[in-house]
C-alpha angles and dihedrals in degrees: 000000000000119000116273091254091061098044119102112253116256118250113243094258092051091048092049091048095049094046100043112019094092092048092048092047091052091049092051092046090056092049098043101029086213118104095200094047090047091052090050093050092046088052091048090049092057091044086059089050089053090054091059107034091152089075095062104072093061095037111128100171107038095173092052089050093049091045091053092052093044092048090056091049090048090051090052090047094053092044091052091045091051091049091049092048091050088052092049091048090051091050092048091052093053119097109252093249090058097045113113121245113265092255091051092046090053092048091050092048090051090049090051090052091050090050090049091050089049093050090045088068090066124082111263095255093045089050092050092049092048093049093047090053102039103032103028097033097229120160123241094257091051092048092048091053093045097047096036099239134112123269088245089059090048089054091049092050091048090051089053091051094048092045090054091049092050092047092053093046090059 
């Protein structure tokens, strides 16, 4: 190996990875208690870093930055896991003669994940409003009272949800 003075300097992403990957992996292992899942989330965290390399030169707190990205990915992970568990519970509660074929169950699970990804593009309150309306059948006044916003805001959030749906259908 050539002396340090002759080695090419690391790009900022490589440097961030070398200095903090082990720390991030340990953090995610503690939170998930699953080494493979932690490795996947650490990888996904650095993929997100690669998508925004312009942030790195001015980065003063790299661990805080990585933690913020990883926390969002963890939140998505737990939300997907909760959705999948709800689906599995629903399947288990069905009488055997009404249970979908394995291929159909997989297709439904994939559709649920796509729906979750779609709703994940909305702000949390807008997502909550859209779900309360479309999946629980609540009216706008009921939603406004439950969420603590005006009916006008409910209408605005619903418009955002429908706009997102229409955009993705095209």
